[in-house]
C-alpha positions in Angstrom: 10.8 21.5 34.5 7.5 20.2 33.1 6.4 21.7 29.9 2.7 21.9 29.0 2.1 21.7 25.3 -0.6 23.9 23.9 -2.2 23.8 20.5 -3.4 26.7 18.3 -4.6 26.8 14.8 -2.6 28.5 12.2 -4.0 31.7 10.6 -4.5 32.0 6.9 -1.4 34.2 6.4 0.7 31.7 8.4 -0.5 28.9 6.1 0.2 31.0 3.0 3.8 31.7 4.2 4.3 28.0 4.9 3.0 27.0 1.4 5.4 29.5 -0.2 8.4 28.5 1.9 7.8 24.8 1.7 7.4 24.7 -2.0 10.3 27.0 -2.6 12.6 24.7 -0.6 11.4 21.7 -2.5 11.8 23.5 -5.9 15.4 24.5 -4.9 16.1 20.9 -4.0 14.7 19.6 -7.3 16.8 22.1 -9.2 19.9 20.6 -7.6 18.7 17.1 -8.5 18.1 18.1 -12.1 21.5 19.7 -12.5 23.2 16.6 -11.2 21.0 14.2 -13.2 19.5 12.6 -10.1 16.1 10.8 -9.8 13.4 11.8 -7.3 11.0 9.7 -5.4 7.3 10.2 -4.8 4.9 11.2 -7.5 7.6 13.1 -9.3 9.6 9.9 -9.6 6.6 8.0 -10.7 5.8 10.6 -13.4 9.4 10.5 -14.6 9.3 6.7 -14.8 6.0 6.9 -16.7 7.5 9.4 -19.1 10.4 7.1 -19.9 8.1 4.2 -20.4 5.4 6.0 -22.5 6.9 9.1 -23.9 4.0 11.2 -22.7 4.6 14.7 -21.3 5.7 14.9 -17.7 3.2 17.6 -16.7 0.2 15.5 -17.9 1.5 12.4 -16.1 2.1 14.3 -12.9 -1.4 15.7 -12.9 -3.0 12.4 -13.7 -1.1 10.4 -11.1 -2.1 12.9 -8.4 -5.9 12.7 -9.1 -6.6 9.5 -7.0 -4.6 10.9 -4.1 -6.7 14.1 -4.1 -9.7 11.9 -3.7 -8.0 10.0 -0.7 -7.0 13.4 0.8 -10.6 14.7 0.6 -12.1 11.5 2.0 -9.6 10.9 4.8 -7.8 14.1 5.6 -10.5 16.8 5.0 -11.3 19.6 2.7 -8.8 22.1 4.1 -5.9 19.7 3.7 -6.9 18.9 0.2 -7.3 22.5 -0.9 -3.9 23.5 0.6 -2.3 20.5 -1.0 -3.7 21.5 -4.4 -2.3 25.0 -3.9 1.1 23.6 -2.9 1.2 21.4 -6.0 0.3 24.3 -8.2 3.0 26.5 -6.6 5.7 23.8 -7.0 4.8 23.4 -10.6 5.0 27.2 -11.2 8.3 27.5 -9.3 9.8 24.5 -11.2 8.9 26.3 -14.4 10.1 29.8 -13.4 13.2 28.9 -11.3 15.6 28.2 -14.2 15.1 31.7 -15.4 15.7 33.2 -11.9 18.5 31.0 -10.7 21.2 29.6 -13.1 23.3 26.8 -11.6 26.4 26.4 -13.8 27.7 23.3 -12.1 27.2 21.4 -8.8 29.1 18.6 -7.1 26.8 15.5 -7.4 27.3 14.5 -3.7 26.4 17.9 -2.5 23.3 17.9 -4.8 22.2 14.6 -3.4 22.6 15.6 0.3 21.8 19.3 0.0 18.9 18.8 -2.4 17.5 15.9 -0.3 17.6 17.9 2.9 16.0 21.0 1.3 13.1 18.9 0.0 12.7 17.1 3.3 12.5 20.3 5.3 10.1 21.7 2.7 7.9 18.6 3.4 8.1 19.3 7.1 7.0 22.9 6.7 4.0 21.8 4.6 3.0 18.9 6.8 3.0 21.1 9.9 0.5 23.3 8.2 -1.7 20.4 7.1 -0.6 20.4 3.5 1.6 18.3 1.2 2.9 18.1 -2.3 0.2 15.6 -3.2 0.5 12.1 -4.3 2.4 9.7 -2.0 2.8 12.4 0.6 -1.0 12.2 1.1 -0.8 8.4 1.5 2.1 8.4 4.0 0.5 11.2 6.1 -2.8 9.2 6.2 -0.9 6.0 7.2 0.9 8.0 10.0 -2.4 9.4 11.3 -4.3 6.1 10.9 -1.7 3.5 12.0 1.0 5.6 13.7 3.6 4.6 11.1 6.5 7.1 10.8 5.9 9.1 7.6 9.6 9.5 6.9 10.5 5.9 7.0 7.4 4.8 5.0 8.2 7.4 2.4 11.8 6.2 2.3 10.7 2.6 1.5 8.4 3.8 -1.3 11.1 6.1 -2.7 13.6 3.2 -2.7 11.2 1.1 -4.7 10.7 3.9 -7.3 14.5 4.4 -7.6 15.1 0.7 -8.1 12.5 0.7 -10.9 14.5 3.5 -12.6 17.6 1.5 -13.0 17.1 0.9 -16.8 17.4 4.7 -17.4 20.2 5.6 -14.9 23.9 5.0 -14.5 25.2 3.3 -11.3 26.6 6.4 -9.8 23.4 8.4 -10.5 21.3 5.6 -8.9 23.5 5.5 -5.8 23.4 9.2 -5.3 19.7 9.2 -5.9 19.3 6.6 -3.1 21.5 8.8 -0.9 19.3 11.9 -1.7 16.2 9.9 -0.8 17.7 8.9 2.5 18.7 12.5 3.3 15.2 13.8 2.4 13.4 11.2 4.5 15.8 11.4 7.4 15.0 15.1 7.7 11.3 14.2 7.6 11.5 11.3 10.1 13.5 13.3 12.6 11.4 16.5 12.4 7.9 15.2 11.8 6.7 12.7 14.5 3.2 12.0 15.6 2.3 14.3 18.6 5.5 16.4 18.4 3.9 19.4 16.7 0.4 20.5 17.7 -0.3 23.4 15.4 -3.4 23.0 13.2 
């Protein structure tokens, strides 16, 4: 049977639900990473690296690193995308601050943290991407490359994350680094499989 794809734009309350859901999934995944001592990729990973190198506060570095990517998003992906991305980044920052008081994880098996956390963050990215938003930073760059050149966002993100993790080797043990690479693979595999150009037509 032949299926005819149709496209419809999301309503504001659908976008709001997606922003809340996507950022919550990402925050839960990051909580697992933190409990297991794993490293993240993307701008979070860059900010962590910069904190190790400079000693400056993580929040300040995360905000500063995101600034040029907001400019790219505004120029290349539009005002609506940029504003939703700014909301998503703010929500993730808020959830990352509040979640430890709402959810206390006494212990977690590191392998589960890598796989489960990576998949949670990857699905969170998919939810946000399908509603024309992201968590800022490198997500904006890879989305622009996918729309401009047709490069698969998941695999491009995986390559960038691998480079960030390798740069973190002076501050991580061998097992932590290996599990962080596995977490990045799980996260980006979820993104590559579920977010392909032309597969989802919602606006």
